ChimeraX commands (.cxc) that place a marker at each C-alpha (Angstrom):
marker #1 position -143.25,117.99,81.61 radius 0.5
marker #1 position -142.45,121.57,82.64 radius 0.5
marker #1 position -140.77,123.63,79.93 radius 0.5
marker #1 position -140.97,126.89,81.89 radius 0.5
marker #1 position -137.97,126.16,84.11 radius 0.5
marker #1 position -135.38,123.49,84.78 radius 0.5
marker #1 position -132.76,125.33,82.78 radius 0.5
marker #1 position -129.95,125.02,85.31 radius 0.5
marker #1 position -130.32,121.25,85.61 radius 0.5
marker #1 position -130.40,120.89,81.83 radius 0.5
marker #1 position -127.25,122.99,81.50 radius 0.5
marker #1 position -125.49,120.80,84.06 radius 0.5
marker #1 position -126.45,117.71,82.05 radius 0.5
marker #1 position -125.10,119.33,78.88 radius 0.5
marker #1 position -121.79,119.90,80.65 radius 0.5
marker #1 position -121.69,116.16,81.28 radius 0.5
marker #1 position -122.74,115.29,77.73 radius 0.5
marker #1 position -119.99,117.44,76.18 radius 0.5
marker #1 position -117.44,116.33,78.75 radius 0.5
marker #1 position -116.58,119.87,79.87 radius 0.5
marker #1 position -116.42,121.21,83.41 radius 0.5
marker #1 position -117.23,124.92,83.09 radius 0.5
marker #1 position -120.11,126.93,81.65 radius 0.5
marker #1 position -117.57,129.00,79.73 radius 0.5
marker #1 position -116.35,125.87,77.95 radius 0.5
marker #1 position -119.96,124.93,77.25 radius 0.5
marker #1 position -120.51,128.36,75.68 radius 0.5
marker #1 position -117.66,127.65,73.28 radius 0.5
marker #1 position -119.17,124.30,72.31 radius 0.5
marker #1 position -122.61,125.81,71.77 radius 0.5
marker #1 position -121.31,128.92,70.01 radius 0.5
marker #1 position -122.99,131.37,72.38 radius 0.5
marker #1 position -121.83,134.28,74.52 radius 0.5
marker #1 position -121.18,133.99,78.24 radius 0.5
marker #1 position -123.73,136.78,78.84 radius 0.5
marker #1 position -126.45,134.72,77.14 radius 0.5
marker #1 position -125.50,131.74,79.28 radius 0.5
marker #1 position -125.56,133.85,82.45 radius 0.5
marker #1 position -129.01,135.23,81.65 radius 0.5
marker #1 position -130.55,131.79,81.09 radius 0.5
marker #1 position -128.80,130.39,84.16 radius 0.5
marker #1 position -130.07,133.18,86.41 radius 0.5
marker #1 position -133.62,132.98,85.03 radius 0.5
marker #1 position -133.62,129.16,84.93 radius 0.5
marker #1 position -134.91,129.34,81.33 radius 0.5
marker #1 position -135.37,125.95,79.65 radius 0.5
marker #1 position -132.73,125.86,76.84 radius 0.5
marker #1 position -134.61,123.88,74.17 radius 0.5
marker #1 position -132.41,125.12,71.32 radius 0.5
marker #1 position -129.18,124.19,73.11 radius 0.5
marker #1 position -130.55,120.77,74.02 radius 0.5
marker #1 position -131.32,119.94,70.39 radius 0.5
marker #1 position -127.87,121.06,69.29 radius 0.5
marker #1 position -126.22,119.07,72.09 radius 0.5
marker #1 position -128.23,115.95,71.27 radius 0.5
marker #1 position -127.35,116.15,67.58 radius 0.5
marker #1 position -123.64,116.64,68.28 radius 0.5
marker #1 position -123.21,114.16,71.12 radius 0.5
marker #1 position -125.88,111.55,70.47 radius 0.5
marker #1 position -127.17,111.89,74.04 radius 0.5
marker #1 position -130.98,111.47,74.09 radius 0.5
marker #1 position -133.08,114.64,74.26 radius 0.5
marker #1 position -135.21,113.18,77.07 radius 0.5
marker #1 position -132.20,112.76,79.36 radius 0.5
marker #1 position -130.78,116.19,78.54 radius 0.5
marker #1 position -134.18,117.78,79.17 radius 0.5
marker #1 position -135.42,115.99,82.27 radius 0.5
marker #1 position -132.71,113.58,83.42 radius 0.5
marker #1 position -134.92,110.57,82.70 radius 0.5
marker #1 position -133.75,107.49,80.86 radius 0.5
marker #1 position -130.12,106.82,80.05 radius 0.5
marker #1 position -127.54,109.41,78.95 radius 0.5
marker #1 position -125.99,106.82,76.67 radius 0.5
marker #1 position -127.06,106.72,73.01 radius 0.5
marker #1 position -129.19,103.66,72.22 radius 0.5
marker #1 position -127.25,100.75,70.76 radius 0.5
marker #1 position -127.80,100.11,67.06 radius 0.5
marker #1 position -126.48,97.69,64.52 radius 0.5
marker #1 position -123.57,99.07,62.53 radius 0.5
marker #1 position -124.58,100.83,59.35 radius 0.5
marker #1 position -128.23,101.14,60.36 radius 0.5
marker #1 position -129.65,104.57,61.06 radius 0.5
marker #1 position -133.26,105.62,61.47 radius 0.5
marker #1 position -134.93,108.06,59.09 radius 0.5
marker #1 position -135.35,110.55,61.93 radius 0.5
marker #1 position -131.62,110.49,62.68 radius 0.5
marker #1 position -130.84,111.08,59.02 radius 0.5
marker #1 position -133.10,114.12,59.06 radius 0.5
marker #1 position -131.61,115.49,62.29 radius 0.5
marker #1 position -128.11,115.07,60.93 radius 0.5
marker #1 position -128.99,117.54,58.15 radius 0.5
marker #1 position -130.38,120.15,60.55 radius 0.5
marker #1 position -128.76,122.64,62.86 radius 0.5
marker #1 position -130.16,125.21,65.24 radius 0.5
marker #1 position -129.80,128.88,64.42 radius 0.5
marker #1 position -130.49,131.37,67.22 radius 0.5
marker #1 position -133.28,133.84,66.56 radius 0.5
marker #1 position -133.38,137.35,67.95 radius 0.5
marker #1 position -135.96,140.08,67.52 radius 0.5
marker #1 position -135.63,143.84,67.46 radius 0.5
marker #1 position -138.13,145.47,69.79 radius 0.5
marker #1 position -138.09,149.09,70.94 radius 0.5
marker #1 position -134.48,149.42,69.84 radius 0.5
marker #1 position -133.32,146.35,71.76 radius 0.5
marker #1 position -132.09,143.01,70.42 radius 0.5
marker #1 position -133.87,140.28,72.40 radius 0.5
marker #1 position -133.51,136.50,72.47 radius 0.5
marker #1 position -136.42,134.86,70.65 radius 0.5
marker #1 position -135.88,131.10,70.60 radius 0.5
marker #1 position -134.33,129.44,67.52 radius 0.5
marker #1 position -134.94,127.94,64.08 radius 0.5
marker #1 position -133.95,124.51,62.84 radius 0.5
marker #1 position -132.60,124.98,59.31 radius 0.5
marker #1 position -131.40,122.49,56.74 radius 0.5
marker #1 position -127.64,122.77,56.34 radius 0.5
marker #1 position -128.09,122.79,52.56 radius 0.5
marker #1 position -130.03,126.07,52.78 radius 0.5
marker #1 position -127.32,127.97,54.65 radius 0.5
marker #1 position -124.14,128.80,52.69 radius 0.5
marker #1 position -120.85,127.72,54.22 radius 0.5
marker #1 position -119.71,131.34,53.93 radius 0.5
marker #1 position -121.94,132.22,56.89 radius 0.5
marker #1 position -119.65,131.40,59.80 radius 0.5
marker #1 position -121.92,132.43,62.67 radius 0.5
marker #1 position -125.50,132.57,61.32 radius 0.5
marker #1 position -128.36,134.16,63.18 radius 0.5
marker #1 position -131.99,134.91,62.31 radius 0.5
marker #1 position -133.10,138.49,63.00 radius 0.5
marker #1 position -136.78,139.41,63.27 radius 0.5
marker #1 position -137.63,143.05,62.60 radius 0.5
marker #1 position -141.39,143.68,62.61 radius 0.5
marker #1 position -142.75,141.04,60.20 radius 0.5
marker #1 position -139.49,140.60,58.27 radius 0.5
marker #1 position -136.97,137.83,58.92 radius 0.5
marker #1 position -133.31,138.11,57.92 radius 0.5
marker #1 position -130.60,135.47,57.87 radius 0.5
marker #1 position -127.49,137.31,59.03 radius 0.5
marker #1 position -123.90,136.53,59.95 radius 0.5
marker #1 position -122.29,137.69,63.18 radius 0.5
marker #1 position -118.82,136.82,61.88 radius 0.5
marker #1 position -117.17,139.62,59.88 radius 0.5
marker #1 position -113.84,141.38,59.64 radius 0.5
marker #1 position -114.95,144.83,58.52 radius 0.5
marker #1 position -118.01,146.84,57.58 radius 0.5
marker #1 position -118.84,146.54,53.88 radius 0.5
marker #1 position -121.69,147.94,51.79 radius 0.5
marker #1 position -124.97,146.22,52.56 radius 0.5
marker #1 position -127.77,145.80,55.07 radius 0.5
marker #1 position -126.63,145.52,58.68 radius 0.5
marker #1 position -127.95,144.97,62.18 radius 0.5
marker #1 position -126.32,147.91,63.88 radius 0.5
marker #1 position -126.46,149.68,67.22 radius 0.5
marker #1 position -126.54,153.48,67.05 radius 0.5
marker #1 position -126.46,155.43,70.30 radius 0.5
marker #1 position -127.78,152.43,72.22 radius 0.5
marker #1 position -130.61,151.63,69.78 radius 0.5
marker #1 position -130.54,148.56,67.52 radius 0.5
marker #1 position -132.02,148.67,64.03 radius 0.5
marker #1 position -131.44,147.33,60.53 radius 0.5
marker #1 position -129.82,149.90,58.26 radius 0.5
marker #1 position -128.27,150.10,54.82 radius 0.5
marker #1 position -124.60,151.02,55.22 radius 0.5
marker #1 position -122.38,152.43,52.48 radius 0.5
marker #1 position -118.66,153.03,52.97 radius 0.5
marker #1 position -117.42,156.51,52.03 radius 0.5
marker #1 position -113.96,158.12,52.39 radius 0.5
marker #1 position -112.24,158.28,54.79 radius 0.5
marker #1 position -113.27,155.85,57.53 radius 0.5
marker #1 position -116.86,157.04,57.27 radius 0.5
marker #1 position -120.16,155.43,56.39 radius 0.5
marker #1 position -123.51,156.59,55.06 radius 0.5
marker #1 position -126.38,155.23,57.14 radius 0.5
marker #1 position -129.59,154.81,55.15 radius 0.5
marker #1 position -133.15,155.07,56.46 radius 0.5
marker #1 position -136.64,154.32,55.07 radius 0.5
marker #1 position -137.13,158.07,54.88 radius 0.5
marker #1 position -134.14,159.51,52.95 radius 0.5
marker #1 position -134.42,162.67,55.03 radius 0.5
marker #1 position -133.30,160.63,58.05 radius 0.5
marker #1 position -130.13,159.28,56.40 radius 0.5
marker #1 position -126.85,160.56,57.77 radius 0.5
marker #1 position -123.09,160.13,57.67 radius 0.5
marker #1 position -120.74,159.30,60.52 radius 0.5
marker #1 position -117.45,157.61,61.32 radius 0.5
marker #1 position -117.54,153.81,61.34 radius 0.5
marker #1 position -116.13,153.92,64.86 radius 0.5
marker #1 position -119.33,155.65,66.00 radius 0.5
marker #1 position -121.39,152.56,65.14 radius 0.5
marker #1 position -121.58,149.13,66.73 radius 0.5
marker #1 position -122.17,146.65,63.87 radius 0.5
marker #1 position -123.71,143.41,65.15 radius 0.5
marker #1 position -124.37,141.28,62.07 radius 0.5
marker #1 position -124.54,141.61,58.29 radius 0.5
marker #1 position -127.84,140.59,56.69 radius 0.5
marker #1 position -127.45,138.23,53.73 radius 0.5
marker #1 position -130.89,136.75,52.99 radius 0.5
marker #1 position -134.59,137.31,53.55 radius 0.5
marker #1 position -136.57,134.43,55.08 radius 0.5
marker #1 position -140.25,133.62,54.53 radius 0.5
marker #1 position -140.95,136.61,52.29 radius 0.5
marker #1 position -144.66,137.21,51.70 radius 0.5
marker #1 position -145.27,137.31,47.94 radius 0.5
marker #1 position -148.76,138.83,48.25 radius 0.5
marker link #1:1,2 radius 0.2
marker link #1:2,3 radius 0.2
marker link #1:3,4 radius 0.2
marker link #1:4,5 radius 0.2
marker link #1:5,6 radius 0.2
marker link #1:6,7 radius 0.2
marker link #1:7,8 radius 0.2
marker link #1:8,9 radius 0.2
marker link #1:9,10 radius 0.2
marker link #1:10,11 radius 0.2
marker link #1:11,12 radius 0.2
marker link #1:12,13 radius 0.2
marker link #1:13,14 radius 0.2
marker link #1:14,15 radius 0.2
marker link #1:15,16 radius 0.2
marker link #1:16,17 radius 0.2
marker link #1:17,18 radius 0.2
marker link #1:18,19 radius 0.2
marker link #1:19,20 radius 0.2
marker link #1:20,21 radius 0.2
marker link #1:21,22 radius 0.2
marker link #1:22,23 radius 0.2
marker link #1:23,24 radius 0.2
marker link #1:24,25 radius 0.2
marker link #1:25,26 radius 0.2
marker link #1:26,27 radius 0.2
marker link #1:27,28 radius 0.2
marker link #1:28,29 radius 0.2
marker link #1:29,30 radius 0.2
marker link #1:30,31 radius 0.2
marker link #1:31,32 radius 0.2
marker link #1:32,33 radius 0.2
marker link #1:33,34 radius 0.2
marker link #1:34,35 radius 0.2
marker link #1:35,36 radius 0.2
marker link #1:36,37 radius 0.2
marker link #1:37,38 radius 0.2
marker link #1:38,39 radius 0.2
marker link #1:39,40 radius 0.2
marker link #1:40,41 radius 0.2
marker link #1:41,42 radius 0.2
marker link #1:42,43 radius 0.2
marker link #1:43,44 radius 0.2
marker link #1:44,45 radius 0.2
marker link #1:45,46 radius 0.2
marker link #1:46,47 radius 0.2
marker link #1:47,48 radius 0.2
marker link #1:48,49 radius 0.2
marker link #1:49,50 radius 0.2
marker link #1:50,51 radius 0.2
marker link #1:51,52 radius 0.2
marker link #1:52,53 radius 0.2
marker link #1:53,54 radius 0.2
marker link #1:54,55 radius 0.2
marker link #1:55,56 radius 0.2
marker link #1:56,57 radius 0.2
marker link #1:57,58 radius 0.2
marker link #1:58,59 radius 0.2
marker link #1:59,60 radius 0.2
marker link #1:60,61 radius 0.2
marker link #1:61,62 radius 0.2
marker link #1:62,63 radius 0.2
marker link #1:63,64 radius 0.2
marker link #1:64,65 radius 0.2
marker link #1:65,66 radius 0.2
marker link #1:66,67 radius 0.2
marker link #1:67,68 radius 0.2
marker link #1:68,69 radius 0.2
marker link #1:69,70 radius 0.2
marker link #1:70,71 radius 0.2
marker link #1:71,72 radius 0.2
marker link #1:72,73 radius 0.2
marker link #1:73,74 radius 0.2
marker link #1:74,75 radius 0.2
marker link #1:75,76 radius 0.2
marker link #1:76,77 radius 0.2
marker link #1:77,78 radius 0.2
marker link #1:78,79 radius 0.2
marker link #1:79,80 radius 0.2
marker link #1:80,81 radius 0.2
marker link #1:81,82 radius 0.2
marker link #1:82,83 radius 0.2
marker link #1:83,84 radius 0.2
marker link #1:84,85 radius 0.2
marker link #1:85,86 radius 0.2
marker link #1:86,87 radius 0.2
marker link #1:87,88 radius 0.2
marker link #1:88,89 radius 0.2
marker link #1:89,90 radius 0.2
marker link #1:90,91 radius 0.2
marker link #1:91,92 radius 0.2
marker link #1:92,93 radius 0.2
marker link #1:93,94 radius 0.2
marker link #1:94,95 radius 0.2
marker link #1:95,96 radius 0.2
marker link #1:96,97 radius 0.2
marker link #1:97,98 radius 0.2
marker link #1:98,99 radius 0.2
marker link #1:99,100 radius 0.2
marker link #1:100,101 radius 0.2
marker link #1:101,102 radius 0.2
marker link #1:102,103 radius 0.2
marker link #1:103,104 radius 0.2
marker link #1:104,105 radius 0.2
marker link #1:105,106 radius 0.2
marker link #1:106,107 radius 0.2
marker link #1:107,108 radius 0.2
marker link #1:108,109 radius 0.2
marker link #1:109,110 radius 0.2
marker link #1:110,111 radius 0.2
marker link #1:111,112 radius 0.2
marker link #1:112,113 radius 0.2
marker link #1:113,114 radius 0.2
marker link #1:114,115 radius 0.2
marker link #1:115,116 radius 0.2
marker link #1:116,117 radius 0.2
marker link #1:117,118 radius 0.2
marker link #1:118,119 radius 0.2
marker link #1:119,120 radius 0.2
marker link #1:120,121 radius 0.2
marker link #1:121,122 radius 0.2
marker link #1:122,123 radius 0.2
marker link #1:123,124 radius 0.2
marker link #1:124,125 radius 0.2
marker link #1:125,126 radius 0.2
marker link #1:126,127 radius 0.2
marker link #1:127,128 radius 0.2
marker link #1:128,129 radius 0.2
marker link #1:129,130 radius 0.2
marker link #1:130,131 radius 0.2
marker link #1:131,132 radius 0.2
marker link #1:132,133 radius 0.2
marker link #1:133,134 radius 0.2
marker link #1:134,135 radius 0.2
marker link #1:135,136 radius 0.2
marker link #1:136,137 radius 0.2
marker link #1:137,138 radius 0.2
marker link #1:138,139 radius 0.2
marker link #1:139,140 radius 0.2
marker link #1:140,141 radius 0.2
marker link #1:141,142 radius 0.2
marker link #1:142,143 radius 0.2
marker link #1:143,144 radius 0.2
marker link #1:144,145 radius 0.2
marker link #1:145,146 radius 0.2
marker link #1:146,147 radius 0.2
marker link #1:147,148 radius 0.2
marker link #1:148,149 radius 0.2
marker link #1:149,150 radius 0.2
marker link #1:150,151 radius 0.2
marker link #1:151,152 radius 0.2
marker link #1:152,153 radius 0.2
marker link #1:153,154 radius 0.2
marker link #1:154,155 radius 0.2
marker link #1:155,156 radius 0.2
marker link #1:156,157 radius 0.2
marker link #1:157,158 radius 0.2
marker link #1:158,159 radius 0.2
marker link #1:159,160 radius 0.2
marker link #1:160,161 radius 0.2
marker link #1:161,162 radius 0.2
marker link #1:162,163 radius 0.2
marker link #1:163,164 radius 0.2
marker link #1:164,165 radius 0.2
marker link #1:165,166 radius 0.2
marker link #1:166,167 radius 0.2
marker link #1:167,168 radius 0.2
marker link #1:168,169 radius 0.2
marker link #1:169,170 radius 0.2
marker link #1:170,171 radius 0.2
marker link #1:171,172 radius 0.2
marker link #1:172,173 radius 0.2
marker link #1:173,174 radius 0.2
marker link #1:174,175 radius 0.2
marker link #1:175,176 radius 0.2
marker link #1:176,177 radius 0.2
marker link #1:177,178 radius 0.2
marker link #1:178,179 radius 0.2
marker link #1:179,180 radius 0.2
marker link #1:180,181 radius 0.2
marker link #1:181,182 radius 0.2
marker link #1:182,183 radius 0.2
marker link #1:183,184 radius 0.2
marker link #1:184,185 radius 0.2
marker link #1:185,186 radius 0.2
marker link #1:186,187 radius 0.2
marker link #1:187,188 radius 0.2
marker link #1:188,189 radius 0.2
marker link #1:189,190 radius 0.2
marker link #1:190,191 radius 0.2
marker link #1:191,192 radius 0.2
marker link #1:192,193 radius 0.2
marker link #1:193,194 radius 0.2
marker link #1:194,195 radius 0.2
marker link #1:195,196 radius 0.2
marker link #1:196,197 radius 0.2
marker link #1:197,198 radius 0.2
marker link #1:198,199 radius 0.2
marker link #1:199,200 radius 0.2
marker link #1:200,201 radius 0.2
marker link #1:201,202 radius 0.2
marker link #1:202,203 radius 0.2
view
């Protein structure tokens, strides 16, 4: 089994599994951007996170989605009978993970999280890794509100504390208060609002 490539073939099989004909339509089903799809298609990156999501939502076996082996049809089962593994998978969903490195936001695989741990209020959740800290953030928002944000400033991505101030401006916090500043909201590119810490070290 080669997990270093084979991404294009897997994507084509996911098109079939979802019953769509274009990669753009597949992006909508997977909840990803067309640029992310284009990058993985060009690099032939094996899309393990998408395959798991597709298998959970369509019932198509992971083995067929991954390598084209076996049957694309879900195995037949008696009505009302479901395996323990299927029950567990039904309660999980994949959340994309990205990491901040040298001011860039890079793809970094995914996490499988229990649906019960993620509030319904998070419409488009994402896990952000910044150094050793993990944040559960939401890419869906209508406006910038007070709180911790993943934000792009002059082409550099970082996590900053934002505070709204009159009129149409925001105070951008920094670990060193001397580096805090104020600017217009329009001068920032907010990416996601951080809501929770993950795997906090208590020591």
